ZADO-1210 file (C-alpha; in nm, 4 decimals, padded with zeros to 6 digits):
<atoms>
<atom x="14.7924" y="09.0595" z="08.4768" code="MET" pos="1"/>
<atom x="14.6556" y="08.7514" z="08.5435" code="ALA" pos="2"/>
<atom x="14.9063" y="08.5558" z="08.8146" code="ARG" pos="3"/>
<atom x="15.1241" y="08.6587" z="09.0803" code="VAL" pos="4"/>
<atom x="15.3700" y="08.4520" z="08.9744" code="ALA" pos="5"/>
<atom x="15.6110" y="08.6995" z="08.7234" code="THR" pos="6"/>
<atom x="15.6270" y="08.6654" z="08.3696" code="LEU" pos="7"/>
<atom x="15.8251" y="08.4079" z="08.1600" code="PRO" pos="8"/>
<atom x="16.1993" y="08.4664" z="08.2247" code="GLY" pos="9"/>
<atom x="16.2823" y="08.4764" z="07.8671" code="VAL" pos="10"/>
<atom x="16.0331" y="08.7859" z="07.7920" code="LEU" pos="11"/>
<atom x="16.1400" y="08.9732" z="08.0527" code="LEU" pos="12"/>
<atom x="16.4546" y="08.9736" z="07.9404" code="ALA" pos="13"/>
<atom x="16.3583" y="08.9995" z="07.6089" code="CYS" pos="14"/>
<atom x="16.1874" y="09.3109" z="07.7374" code="LEU" pos="15"/>
<atom x="16.5206" y="09.3998" z="07.9373" code="LEU" pos="16"/>
<atom x="16.7719" y="09.3144" z="07.6388" code="GLY" pos="17"/>
<atom x="16.5271" y="09.5876" z="07.3938" code="ALA" pos="18"/>
<atom x="16.5531" y="09.8556" z="07.6470" code="GLN" pos="19"/>
<atom x="16.9180" y="09.8195" z="07.6507" code="ALA" pos="20"/>
<atom x="16.9761" y="09.8019" z="07.3222" code="ALA" pos="21"/>
<atom x="16.7508" y="10.0262" z="07.1787" code="SER" pos="22"/>
<atom x="16.7470" y="10.3122" z="07.4637" code="GLY" pos="23"/>
<atom x="16.4255" y="10.2654" z="07.5799" code="GLN" pos="24"/>
<atom x="16.2979" y="10.4205" z="07.8222" code="SER" pos="25"/>
<atom x="16.1873" y="10.2980" z="08.1797" code="LEU" pos="26"/>
<atom x="15.8379" y="10.4024" z="08.1668" code="VAL" pos="27"/>
<atom x="15.7752" y="10.1954" z="07.7830" code="ASP" pos="28"/>
<atom x="15.9165" y="09.8445" z="07.8661" code="THR" pos="29"/>
<atom x="15.7007" y="09.8576" z="08.2326" code="VAL" pos="30"/>
<atom x="15.3930" y="09.9673" z="08.0011" code="VAL" pos="31"/>
<atom x="15.4465" y="09.7008" z="07.7471" code="ALA" pos="32"/>
<atom x="15.5701" y="09.4422" z="08.0492" code="LEU" pos="33"/>
<atom x="15.1767" y="09.5458" z="08.1795" code="ALA" pos="34"/>
<atom x="15.0439" y="09.4904" z="07.8128" code="ALA" pos="35"/>
<atom x="15.2081" y="09.1839" z="07.8143" code="ALA" pos="36"/>
<atom x="15.0135" y="09.0283" z="08.1356" code="ARG" pos="37"/>
<atom x="14.6935" y="09.2358" z="07.9959" code="LEU" pos="38"/>
<atom x="14.6510" y="08.9578" z="07.7294" code="ASP" pos="39"/>
<atom x="14.6750" y="08.6591" z="07.9920" code="ALA" pos="40"/>
<atom x="14.4560" y="08.8451" z="08.1397" code="TYR" pos="41"/>
<atom x="14.2162" y="08.8818" z="07.8702" code="THR" pos="42"/>
<atom x="14.1697" y="08.4917" z="07.7755" code="ARG" pos="43"/>
<atom x="14.1417" y="08.4077" z="08.1773" code="GLU" pos="44"/>
<atom x="13.9188" y="08.7212" z="08.3330" code="ILE" pos="45"/>
<atom x="13.5446" y="08.6331" z="08.1409" code="ALA" pos="46"/>
<atom x="13.3413" y="08.4515" z="08.3480" code="GLY" pos="47"/>
<atom x="13.4525" y="08.6096" z="08.6580" code="VAL" pos="48"/>
<atom x="13.1687" y="08.7503" z="08.8892" code="VAL" pos="49"/>
<atom x="13.2597" y="08.9410" z="09.2002" code="LEU" pos="50"/>
<atom x="12.9974" y="09.0500" z="09.4776" code="GLU" pos="51"/>
<atom x="12.9649" y="09.4618" z="09.5008" code="GLU" pos="52"/>
<atom x="12.8250" y="09.6394" z="09.7533" code="LYS" pos="53"/>
<atom x="12.8145" y="10.0061" z="09.6307" code="TYR" pos="54"/>
<atom x="12.7712" y="10.3409" z="09.8552" code="LEU" pos="55"/>
<atom x="12.6317" y="10.6094" z="09.6576" code="GLN" pos="56"/>
<atom x="12.5397" y="10.9864" z="09.7335" code="GLN" pos="57"/>
<atom x="12.4421" y="11.2300" z="09.5841" code="ALA" pos="58"/>
<atom x="12.4785" y="11.6255" z="09.6496" code="GLN" pos="59"/>
<atom x="12.2582" y="11.9294" z="09.4928" code="GLY" pos="60"/>
<atom x="11.9363" y="12.1021" z="09.6403" code="ARG" pos="61"/>
<atom x="11.9292" y="11.8377" z="09.8946" code="VAL" pos="62"/>
<atom x="12.1458" y="11.5456" z="09.9620" code="VAL" pos="63"/>
<atom x="12.0509" y="11.1713" z="09.9364" code="ILE" pos="64"/>
<atom x="12.2458" y="10.8059" z="09.9141" code="ALA" pos="65"/>
<atom x="12.1398" y="10.4943" z="09.8618" code="ARG" pos="66"/>
<atom x="12.3023" y="10.0864" z="09.8535" code="GLU" pos="67"/>
<atom x="12.3107" y="09.8729" z="09.6050" code="LEU" pos="68"/>
<atom x="12.4330" y="09.5108" z="09.5737" code="GLU" pos="69"/>
<atom x="12.4894" y="09.3844" z="09.2721" code="SER" pos="70"/>
<atom x="12.6621" y="09.0619" z="09.0864" code="ASP" pos="71"/>
<atom x="12.9717" y="09.2308" z="08.8691" code="LEU" pos="72"/>
<atom x="13.0545" y="08.9798" z="08.5590" code="ALA" pos="73"/>
<atom x="13.2722" y="08.9375" z="08.3126" code="VAL" pos="74"/>
<atom x="13.2444" y="08.7829" z="07.9389" code="ILE" pos="75"/>
<atom x="13.4726" y="08.7591" z="07.7019" code="ALA" pos="76"/>
<atom x="13.4591" y="09.0406" z="07.3755" code="ASP" pos="77"/>
<atom x="13.6919" y="09.0198" z="07.0870" code="PRO" pos="78"/>
<atom x="13.7366" y="09.3989" z="07.0255" code="ARG" pos="79"/>
<atom x="13.7469" y="09.5379" z="07.4092" code="PHE" pos="80"/>
<atom x="13.8868" y="09.2062" z="07.5122" code="GLY" pos="81"/>
<atom x="13.5929" y="09.1933" z="07.7960" code="TRP" pos="82"/>
<atom x="13.2795" y="09.3592" z="07.9074" code="ILE" pos="83"/>
<atom x="13.1946" y="09.4659" z="08.2974" code="GLU" pos="84"/>
<atom x="12.8570" y="09.4267" z="08.3503" code="PHE" pos="85"/>
<atom x="12.5691" y="09.5140" z="08.6774" code="ARG" pos="86"/>
<atom x="12.3716" y="09.2886" z="08.8011" code="ASP" pos="87"/>
<atom x="12.1289" y="09.4883" z="09.0267" code="VAL" pos="88"/>
<atom x="12.0374" y="09.2487" z="09.3063" code="PHE" pos="89"/>
<atom x="11.9107" y="09.4396" z="09.5721" code="ALA" pos="90"/>
<atom x="11.8508" y="09.8699" z="09.6948" code="VAL" pos="91"/>
<atom x="11.8968" y="09.9599" z="10.0039" code="ASP" pos="92"/>
<atom x="11.8825" y="09.6123" z="10.1499" code="GLY" pos="93"/>
<atom x="11.5200" y="09.5391" z="09.9935" code="GLU" pos="94"/>
<atom x="11.5797" y="09.2581" z="09.7145" code="PRO" pos="95"/>
<atom x="11.4456" y="09.4172" z="09.3806" code="VAL" pos="96"/>
<atom x="11.1261" y="09.2159" z="09.3089" code="ARG" pos="97"/>
<atom x="11.1989" y="09.1294" z="08.9108" code="ASP" pos="98"/>
<atom x="11.5663" y="09.0146" z="08.9243" code="ARG" pos="99"/>
<atom x="11.6042" y="08.6522" z="08.8253" code="GLN" pos="100"/>
<atom x="11.9283" y="08.5065" z="08.8622" code="ASP" pos="101"/>
<atom x="11.9987" y="08.6451" z="08.5058" code="ARG" pos="102"/>
<atom x="12.4176" y="08.5789" z="08.5638" code="VAL" pos="103"/>
<atom x="12.3797" y="08.2499" z="08.5719" code="ILE" pos="104"/>
<atom x="12.1433" y="08.2479" z="08.2866" code="GLU" pos="105"/>
<atom x="12.3869" y="08.4253" z="08.1060" code="LEU" pos="106"/>
<atom x="12.6913" y="08.1574" z="08.1418" code="PHE" pos="107"/>
<atom x="12.5097" y="07.8519" z="08.1584" code="ALA" pos="108"/>
<atom x="12.3631" y="07.9599" z="07.8462" code="ASN" pos="109"/>
<atom x="12.5185" y="08.1564" z="07.6273" code="PRO" pos="110"/>
<atom x="12.3859" y="08.2676" z="07.3045" code="ARG" pos="111"/>
<atom x="12.5741" y="08.4528" z="07.0197" code="GLU" pos="112"/>
<atom x="12.3902" y="08.7623" z="07.1185" code="ASP" pos="113"/>
<atom x="12.6009" y="08.7350" z="07.4368" code="ALA" pos="114"/>
<atom x="12.6965" y="09.0829" z="07.4525" code="VAL" pos="115"/>
<atom x="12.3090" y="09.2177" z="07.3653" code="ALA" pos="116"/>
<atom x="12.2284" y="09.0327" z="07.6983" code="GLN" pos="117"/>
<atom x="12.4980" y="09.1804" z="07.8670" code="ALA" pos="118"/>
<atom x="12.3554" y="09.5234" z="07.8244" code="GLN" pos="119"/>
<atom x="11.9771" y="09.4140" z="07.8498" code="ARG" pos="120"/>
<atom x="12.1029" y="09.3969" z="08.1901" code="ILE" pos="121"/>
<atom x="12.3115" y="09.6911" z="08.1998" code="VAL" pos="122"/>
<atom x="12.0362" y="09.8987" z="08.1224" code="GLU" pos="123"/>
<atom x="11.8055" y="09.7341" z="08.3536" code="GLU" pos="124"/>
<atom x="12.0198" y="09.7781" z="08.6763" code="GLY" pos="125"/>
<atom x="12.1575" y="10.1598" z="08.5949" code="ALA" pos="126"/>
<atom x="11.7854" y="10.2585" z="08.6484" code="ARG" pos="127"/>
<atom x="11.8575" y="10.2118" z="09.0419" code="HIS" pos="128"/>
<atom x="12.1741" y="10.4569" z="09.0244" code="ASN" pos="129"/>
<atom x="12.1728" y="10.7509" z="09.1815" code="LEU" pos="130"/>
<atom x="12.1622" y="11.1537" z="09.0491" code="ASN" pos="131"/>
<atom x="12.0753" y="11.4678" z="09.1857" code="PRO" pos="132"/>
<atom x="11.7835" y="11.6058" z="09.2060" code="VAL" pos="133"/>
<atom x="11.6759" y="11.7941" z="08.9200" code="GLY" pos="134"/>
<atom x="11.9671" y="11.6347" z="08.7199" code="VAL" pos="135"/>
<atom x="11.9245" y="11.3503" z="08.4706" code="GLN" pos="136"/>
<atom x="12.2935" y="11.2052" z="08.3628" code="PHE" pos="137"/>
<atom x="12.3996" y="10.8772" z="08.2502" code="SER" pos="138"/>
<atom x="12.7299" y="10.7302" z="08.4127" code="ARG" pos="139"/>
<atom x="12.9856" y="10.5850" z="08.1386" code="THR" pos="140"/>
<atom x="13.2820" y="10.4833" z="08.4124" code="ILE" pos="141"/>
<atom x="13.1760" y="10.3110" z="08.7191" code="ASN" pos="142"/>
<atom x="13.3129" y="09.9921" z="08.6353" code="LEU" pos="143"/>
<atom x="13.6413" y="09.9345" z="08.8049" code="PRO" pos="144"/>
<atom x="13.8013" y="09.7889" z="08.5486" code="MET" pos="145"/>
<atom x="13.7206" y="09.9924" z="08.2717" code="ALA" pos="146"/>
<atom x="14.0789" y="10.2127" z="08.2631" code="ALA" pos="147"/>
<atom x="14.2435" y="09.8429" z="08.2387" code="LEU" pos="148"/>
<atom x="14.1757" y="09.9228" z="07.8812" code="MET" pos="149"/>
<atom x="14.3995" y="10.1965" z="07.7531" code="TYR" pos="150"/>
<atom x="14.7248" y="09.9828" z="07.8596" code="LEU" pos="151"/>
<atom x="14.5811" y="09.6244" z="07.6490" code="ARG" pos="152"/>
<atom x="14.8472" y="09.5668" z="07.3653" code="GLY" pos="153"/>
<atom x="14.5903" y="09.6511" z="07.0547" code="SER" pos="154"/>
<atom x="14.5408" y="09.9891" z="07.2662" code="ASN" pos="155"/>
<atom x="14.8267" y="10.0948" z="07.3984" code="ARG" pos="156"/>
<atom x="14.9547" y="10.2990" z="07.0911" code="SER" pos="157"/>
<atom x="14.5586" y="10.5505" z="07.1206" code="ARG" pos="158"/>
<atom x="14.7452" y="10.6978" z="07.4441" code="SER" pos="159"/>
<atom x="15.0830" y="10.8802" z="07.5462" code="GLU" pos="160"/>
<atom x="15.2125" y="10.7151" z="07.8401" code="PHE" pos="161"/>
<atom x="15.4849" y="10.9127" z="08.0619" code="ARG" pos="162"/>
<atom x="15.6595" y="10.8524" z="08.4005" code="ARG" pos="163"/>
<atom x="15.5491" y="11.0041" z="08.6945" code="VAL" pos="164"/>
<atom x="15.7321" y="10.8813" z="08.9919" code="ALA" pos="165"/>
<atom x="15.8656" y="10.5293" z="09.1884" code="THR" pos="166"/>
<atom x="15.7476" y="10.4772" z="09.4959" code="ASP" pos="167"/>
<atom x="15.6654" y="10.1184" z="09.6834" code="SER" pos="168"/>
<atom x="15.2511" y="10.0413" z="09.7365" code="LEU" pos="169"/>
<atom x="15.1532" y="09.6983" z="09.9490" code="HIS" pos="170"/>
<atom x="15.4692" y="09.6177" z="09.9642" code="GLY" pos="171"/>
<atom x="15.6021" y="09.6076" z="09.6344" code="ARG" pos="172"/>
<atom x="15.8083" y="09.8713" z="09.4152" code="PRO" pos="173"/>
<atom x="15.5940" y="10.0222" z="09.1280" code="VAL" pos="174"/>
<atom x="15.6683" y="10.2870" z="08.8524" code="LEU" pos="175"/>
<atom x="15.3289" y="10.5292" z="08.8917" code="ILE" pos="176"/>
<atom x="15.3298" y="10.6458" z="08.4479" code="VAL" pos="177"/>
<atom x="14.9886" y="10.8727" z="08.3547" code="ARG" pos="178"/>
<atom x="14.8275" y="10.8388" z="08.0667" code="PHE" pos="179"/>
<atom x="14.6809" y="11.0495" z="07.8256" code="GLU" pos="180"/>
<atom x="14.4506" y="10.8983" z="07.5432" code="GLU" pos="181"/>
<atom x="14.5777" y="11.0689" z="07.1741" code="GLN" pos="182"/>
<atom x="14.3423" y="10.9271" z="06.9173" code="GLN" pos="183"/>
<atom x="14.0228" y="10.9026" z="06.8035" code="MET" pos="184"/>
<atom x="13.7543" y="10.7517" z="06.7881" code="PRO" pos="185"/>
<atom x="13.7482" y="10.7711" z="07.2220" code="ARG" pos="186"/>
<atom x="13.7753" y="10.4536" z="07.4055" code="LEU" pos="187"/>
<atom x="13.4741" y="10.5946" z="07.6085" code="ILE" pos="188"/>
<atom x="13.2338" y="10.8328" z="07.4048" code="GLY" pos="189"/>
<atom x="13.0761" y="11.1789" z="07.5269" code="SER" pos="190"/>
<atom x="12.9122" y="11.4180" z="07.3042" code="ALA" pos="191"/>
<atom x="13.2469" y="11.6340" z="07.2796" code="ASP" pos="192"/>
<atom x="13.5156" y="11.3295" z="07.2288" code="ASN" pos="193"/>
<atom x="13.6440" y="11.4582" z="07.5426" code="ALA" pos="194"/>
<atom x="13.9885" y="11.2071" z="07.6067" code="PRO" pos="195"/>
<atom x="14.0523" y="11.0269" z="07.8921" code="ALA" pos="196"/>
<atom x="14.3201" y="11.0491" z="08.0972" code="ARG" pos="197"/>
<atom x="14.4920" y="10.8571" z="08.4316" code="GLY" pos="198"/>
<atom x="14.7404" y="10.7247" z="08.6352" code="HIS" pos="199"/>
<atom x="14.8402" y="10.3271" z="08.6552" code="PHE" pos="200"/>
<atom x="15.0848" y="10.2703" z="08.9630" code="TRP" pos="201"/>
<atom x="15.2783" y="09.9598" z="08.8100" code="ILE" pos="202"/>
<atom x="15.4624" y="09.6617" z="09.0052" code="ASP" pos="203"/>
<atom x="15.8044" y="09.7363" z="08.8532" code="ARG" pos="204"/>
<atom x="15.8844" y="09.3682" z="08.8759" code="GLU" pos="205"/>
<atom x="15.6360" y="09.2162" z="08.7141" code="THR" pos="206"/>
<atom x="15.3832" y="09.4929" z="08.5102" code="GLY" pos="207"/>
<atom x="15.1259" y="09.3941" z="08.7372" code="GLN" pos="208"/>
<atom x="14.8096" y="09.6991" z="08.7550" code="VAL" pos="209"/>
<atom x="14.8153" y="09.7472" z="09.1709" code="LEU" pos="210"/>
<atom x="14.6034" y="10.0640" z="09.1543" code="ARG" pos="211"/>
<atom x="14.4055" y="10.2638" z="08.8517" code="SER" pos="212"/>
<atom x="14.3008" y="10.6027" z="08.8327" code="SER" pos="213"/>
<atom x="14.0960" y="10.7353" z="08.5289" code="LEU" pos="214"/>
<atom x="13.9114" y="11.1129" z="08.4557" code="THR" pos="215"/>
<atom x="13.7030" y="11.2219" z="08.1922" code="ILE" pos="216"/>
<atom x="13.6477" y="11.5669" z="08.1557" code="GLU" pos="217"/>
<atom x="13.3913" y="11.6539" z="07.9041" code="SER" pos="218"/>
<atom x="13.1705" y="11.9906" z="07.8203" code="ARG" pos="219"/>
<atom x="12.7402" y="11.9187" z="07.7988" code="ARG" pos="220"/>
<atom x="12.6269" y="12.3428" z="07.6736" code="GLY" pos="221"/>
<atom x="12.7769" y="12.5595" z="07.9618" code="THR" pos="222"/>
<atom x="12.8285" y="12.3047" z="08.1835" code="THR" pos="223"/>
<atom x="13.1338" y="12.0622" z="08.2664" code="THR" pos="224"/>
<atom x="13.1765" y="11.7447" z="08.4373" code="ILE" pos="225"/>
<atom x="13.4894" y="11.6009" z="08.5271" code="THR" pos="226"/>
<atom x="13.4667" y="11.2106" z="08.6524" code="ALA" pos="227"/>
<atom x="13.6913" y="11.0019" z="08.8104" code="SER" pos="228"/>
<atom x="13.7329" y="10.6558" z="08.9274" code="ILE" pos="229"/>
<atom x="14.0451" y="10.5403" z="09.1347" code="LEU" pos="230"/>
<atom x="14.0632" y="10.1381" z="09.1499" code="VAL" pos="231"/>
<atom x="14.2756" y="09.9340" z="09.3825" code="ASP" pos="232"/>
<atom x="14.4116" y="09.5855" z="09.3411" code="TYR" pos="233"/>
<atom x="14.3980" y="09.2448" z="09.5001" code="ARG" pos="234"/>
<atom x="14.5496" y="08.9004" z="09.4550" code="TYR" pos="235"/>
<atom x="14.2692" y="08.6880" z="09.4317" code="VAL" pos="236"/>
<atom x="14.4464" y="08.3186" z="09.5966" code="ASP" pos="237"/>
<atom x="14.1668" y="08.0482" z="09.5050" code="GLY" pos="238"/>
<atom x="14.1344" y="08.2347" z="09.1003" code="LEU" pos="239"/>
<atom x="14.4760" y="08.2928" z="09.0936" code="GLU" pos="240"/>
<atom x="14.3435" y="08.7199" z="08.9312" code="LEU" pos="241"/>
<atom x="14.4231" y="09.0194" z="09.0343" code="TRP" pos="242"/>
<atom x="14.1324" y="09.1387" z="09.0321" code="LEU" pos="243"/>
<atom x="13.9242" y="09.5059" z="09.2045" code="PRO" pos="244"/>
<atom x="13.9688" y="09.5545" z="09.6049" code="ARG" pos="245"/>
<atom x="13.7484" y="09.8524" z="09.5610" code="SER" pos="246"/>
<atom x="13.6519" y="10.1049" z="09.4074" code="MET" pos="247"/>
<atom x="13.5910" y="10.5073" z="09.4176" code="GLU" pos="248"/>
<atom x="13.4114" y="10.7658" z="09.2151" code="GLU" pos="249"/>
<atom x="13.3332" y="11.0817" z="09.1680" code="SER" pos="250"/>
<atom x="13.1542" y="11.2911" z="08.9392" code="TYR" pos="251"/>
<atom x="13.1353" y="11.7139" z="08.9642" code="VAL" pos="252"/>
<atom x="12.9080" y="11.9353" z="08.8140" code="PHE" pos="253"/>
<atom x="12.9966" y="12.3091" z="08.7669" code="GLN" pos="254"/>
<atom x="12.9099" y="12.5820" z="08.5727" code="ASP" pos="255"/>
<atom x="13.0876" y="12.8013" z="08.3244" code="GLY" pos="256"/>
<atom x="13.1992" y="12.9654" z="08.5271" code="LEU" pos="257"/>
<atom x="13.3667" y="12.7234" z="08.7485" code="GLY" pos="258"/>
<atom x="13.0873" y="12.7122" z="09.0449" code="ASN" pos="259"/>
<atom x="12.9652" y="12.3996" z="09.1411" code="ALA" pos="260"/>
<atom x="12.5887" y="12.2767" z="09.0648" code="LEU" pos="261"/>
<atom x="12.6204" y="11.9422" z="09.2149" code="ALA" pos="262"/>
<atom x="12.8162" y="11.6725" z="09.2732" code="SER" pos="263"/>
<atom x="12.7806" y="11.2290" z="09.2987" code="ILE" pos="264"/>
<atom x="13.0610" y="11.0479" z="09.4774" code="SER" pos="265"/>
<atom x="13.0377" y="10.6528" z="09.5246" code="GLY" pos="266"/>
<atom x="13.2679" y="10.3879" z="09.6922" code="ARG" pos="267"/>
<atom x="13.2344" y="10.0026" z="09.5791" code="ALA" pos="268"/>
<atom x="13.3910" y="09.6693" z="09.8092" code="LEU" pos="269"/>
<atom x="13.4170" y="09.3887" z="09.6196" code="TYR" pos="270"/>
<atom x="13.4154" y="08.9909" z="09.7791" code="SER" pos="271"/>
<atom x="13.3042" y="08.7051" z="09.6882" code="ASN" pos="272"/>
<atom x="13.5353" y="08.6312" z="09.4308" code="TYR" pos="273"/>
<atom x="13.4329" y="08.3413" z="09.1708" code="ARG" pos="274"/>
<atom x="13.4533" y="08.2050" z="08.8566" code="LYS" pos="275"/>
<atom x="13.1506" y="08.0793" z="08.6375" code="PHE" pos="276"/>
<atom x="13.2304" y="07.6932" z="08.5209" code="ARG" pos="277"/>
<atom x="12.9127" y="07.5323" z="08.3643" code="VAL" pos="278"/>
<atom x="12.9782" y="07.1298" z="08.4664" code="GLU" pos="279"/>
<atom x="12.7867" y="06.8605" z="08.3972" code="ILE" pos="280"/>
<atom x="12.7489" y="06.5457" z="08.5602" code="ASP" pos="281"/>
<atom x="12.8930" y="06.2628" z="08.3314" code="GLU" pos="282"/>
<atom x="12.6241" y="06.0176" z="08.3988" code="GLU" pos="283"/>
<atom x="12.3610" y="06.2439" z="08.3011" code="VAL" pos="284"/>
<atom x="12.5384" y="06.3342" z="07.9685" code="ALA" pos="285"/>
<atom x="12.5541" y="06.0264" z="07.9108" code="GLU" pos="286"/>
<atom x="12.1823" y="05.9079" z="07.9822" code="GLU" pos="287"/>
<atom x="12.0814" y="06.2061" z="07.7636" code="GLU" pos="288"/>
<atom x="12.2678" y="06.1647" z="07.4857" code="GLU" pos="289"/>
<atom x="12.1858" y="05.7470" z="07.4643" code="ALA" pos="290"/>
<atom x="11.7611" y="05.8739" z="07.5119" code="GLN" pos="291"/>
<atom x="11.8558" y="06.1199" z="07.2283" code="GLY" pos="292"/>
<atom x="11.9766" y="05.8411" z="06.9890" code="ARG" pos="293"/>
</atoms>
């Protein structure tokens, strides 16, 4: 999923050859191609930072709205491939007063507990999420690249993939694939271990994911919560990576009879894509080394 160019012809030829030899379906071939791209993506996505402008609206007894501005940063993780975290720096246009440039600090001075550092940033930022009046709810899937976990090679066997249709998106031929999580433990946890489901719009020639959707329907007592996110991707020239362009989310709360109790909706737009690199001036480094002798 990392580069706009197609995967090496040898890999594509092998996949197509395997399809012809075994009668493998088109969906299996395209999903395998997408998984191969994600292997490269996993290596290249670490250190990427996106600026996020995120409008949230909650509706219950009253309607309330909030706009968050954040850095959305990605760090490598051996289990999940990568971890996204949101570092909020402004709420409704007002700077977060206690916020320091923690993203730079995280990448400039990585420690063994980098994941724990990121988790603390996530928990601190989550307090700015909007909930309907009278509802306490912790969101788990409002990160744009969450759906891609289900396509990674190490996770592919956990879900069932089915062909929905062929179509075109952004001028590219795509295969629309539906997935349903089958195995436990779930990749995204919930109180009732609800499985995830969703769709991928995959470029049939390159395996590039151009759009993804992810839905989890969970029950908490007599309340059903349906959470969904839809993400569109774009190619970023300077980084030679496909990254989120926009994210739309919705959470619908219903009682046991299917009546709506409350809802949350959100739309995030991404810009200012960059990859963090720590660069040390050679002269300064040599001087520090000499002083340390």
